[in-house]
N, C-alpha and C positions, 0 to 999 in steps of 0.2 A: 766276631761278626767273620762269617765266610763275602769276601769281596770277588763277586761274577760276573766276566764281562757278560751283559745281555744279549748280545747277538750271538754270544755261544749257548746260551740258554735257549733260544728260540731254535738255533740253526744246526745247533749239535754242533757244532762247528766249534773246535780252539781255535782255529786261524781266522777265523771273523774279527776286523778290526774296530769295531764299535765302544767307547771307551765307556757305556753307563755299568757302573756299578749297583749294584742289590745286595742288602744283610742277610745273613740265611737262607738264601735258596737255596743252595743246595743241600744243605741238610734234610730243609723240607721237601726237595725232590728224590730226596732219596728214600722218602718215609711213604712217599705218594705214591698211588698208582700214576704211571706215563699216563698220557695228556696230552691231542698233538699240538703240536707250536701251535697252531694259527690261535688254538684258544686262551691265548696270553695277548693278543693281539688287536686293536678296536681305532673304531675309524671316528675322526670328532664330528659332533652335531654343529658345536656351540661352542665358546670359553667366552665366560664371566666372570673379570679378574681373579679370584686361587682355586676357581671351580675349571670342567669340561666337561660337558655332556656328550656324553659315547655311545658308539651300540659296538657289539660283538658277541664273539659266540662263548666266551665265558662268563655272560652278565644274564645268560638266557633270555630264550626265547625274542631273539634283537630287539631289547625293548630299551631305548636311550636310559642310561640313567648318566645323574651330576656326580660326579667323582671327585677328589681334591688331588692340584697339582705337587710333583715333589722331583725334584730334580734337573726344573727348571733352569736357564737361567732369571734372576731379577727382572721382571718385566715382558719375558717373551709373550707373545701373541701368538696362539695356534689359530692355527686357521679350518675352516671348513675342510671334509676330507683330507687333514692330515692323520698319521698313522700313529698310533699310539702303542706302550706296552701297559697292560693291566698288570701292576702288583698286588701282593695281597699282603696288607697287615695284620694285625692281630685282633684287630674288630672291623677292619673294613678294603672296603678294592683304594685303589687308588691311579691316576694317572703316572705315567714314566714316560721320559724321551724314549721310543727305539728313531738309533742312526744310525747311518750307513756310510763309509768312505766313500769320501770321490777326491783325489787324486790328478794335482795337474800342473801347470802355469794357465795362474790367472790371469786374464784381460782386463783390464778394468781398473777405476782405483777399488780401492781396500782402506774402507770406514764405516764404521757403525752410521749408520742410515739406514733405511727400508726403500732397497734398491735392487734390482737382482743383481748378476757378474757372473765371465764363464769364468768356469775352471776345468782343462780339457776341453772335451767335446758337450763337457755338461752346464747346461745356466741355473745358477745357483738364486736365493732368495735371501739376502742379508738385511736383518731387524738392526732395530736398536742396541735390542737386546744382546746379539751374536758375539761370541767373547772371541777377539780375535788376537794372537801373538805372533807377532812379526819381530824379525831380528832386528836390528837396531840400523845396522851395518844398509841397510836396503840390499844385502846381496846375495837376496833369492827373487824369484818368482815364482817358486816353487812350494807348492802348499800343498797339506790335508783338510779340509773339509768335513765336521759330522754333521751329517745333514735327513731332516725327516721326509719323507716322504710325501704324496698327495696322491689321493683317489679319485680327486676331483680336476685333474690338469695342469694345476698350480707347479711353478718349479719347487723343486725341494727348498727346506727352510732351512739354512744353515746354522746349527746349536752354537757350531766352535768350528773357528780358522785356524790351525798353527804354520809356521814355514817347518817345511819338512828337509 
């Protein structure tokens, strides 16, 4: 299977830093006519267990659809307004993370819980399901966080954060 950076697929930029992978997208993209990148982006309306109700151009007529989640950390909670990627499976569509990096010094504690923390000049939301990878010796406060933006004005939700 071909691994491809989702952010690069959406923006067309090889330099994008989102680390979400997808199987077979490069091969399918070469065979299908080009569609606008925004055709694969959706907005969460609701989240229930392993499914999210989303709206977006790729779903046709912006009718909300309930799709399975794929690629999120166990226990992840999507919020109304979160921006996600619509993936194509062999027999259905599914919702995957669409993240962008936030890089900088962290101001505040780093722990798995539901709270906001500042990184650089951006406030991000940490969840209990956020994957946190820090240096054991505590020698750095410089981090890279991969976050999902929110169309309803909430702080970007941090999927994963690691020492830089």
